[in-house]
N, C-alpha and C positions, 0 to 999 in steps of 0.2 A: 440463526444469527451466525455471522462469520467472525472469527477471532482474528484481529489485526495486530501484528507485532510492529510497534513503532520504533524505527531506528533512533539511536541517540541524537543524530543530526536533526531530526524532525520533532523531537519531544517538546521543544520550546513552542512549537505551533499547537501542541495538544495539551497544554497545561501541565507538562511533565509526565503524562501518561505513558506507560511502557506497553500496555495492551489495552485495546478497546474492542467492544463488540458492536458490529454494524451489520444490518441486513442489506444485502444487495444481490442482484442476479448475475452481475458480471463486474469485472475490474473497473470499468468506466463508472458504473453506478456506485461502486464502493468509494472511489476517489471523490465523486460528486457528493456523496453522503458525508464523507469525512470533512470535505470542505464546508458543507453547510453547518456541521457540528463544530468544526474548528476553522473559522475563517482564516484563509491564508495557507491552509495545508497544501492545496493543489499547486499554488505558486512555489511554495518551499520544496515540493517534490520535484517540480520541473522535469527535466529529462535525464537527471543524474542518478536515477535509481532503477534497478531491475526488480521484477516481481517474481516471487516464488509462491506457488499455491501448493499447500500440503507437502512442502519440502522439495518441489520440483520447479526449477526456474523456467519461466514461460516466455518465449519470444513473442513479440507482437501481442502483448497481453490485454490490450485495451478492451476487446470484446470477449475475452475468455470467460466462459461461464463459471460461476462459483456454486458448487453444490452446497446445500445447507450444512453448516458446521465446519466449513473449510477454514484452514489457517492460512492467512495471507501475510507474507513478510515483504517489506520493501527493503531491498539491499542496495547499498551504495554501488553504483556501476564502476567497474574497473576498466581502465584503458590498457591496451596491449603494449608490448615493447616495440622495439624498432625492427 
């Protein structure tokens, strides 16, 4: 099982849950599983969040494998300055 830390912006989609456990082989599967469990999660996530796996932010995370027991955090994406 993977531990998923839900950011405050998305907790309304997850019944207020701060952390959930989901089984998935990669980030895409994780988001799909979260969306099945919490309909509307994927739509709420959109493109405004970065993904961190075990504390490391991953670029192009869609197919990034998730080792069993990974901690996944969805972080609000930050935009750069001028």
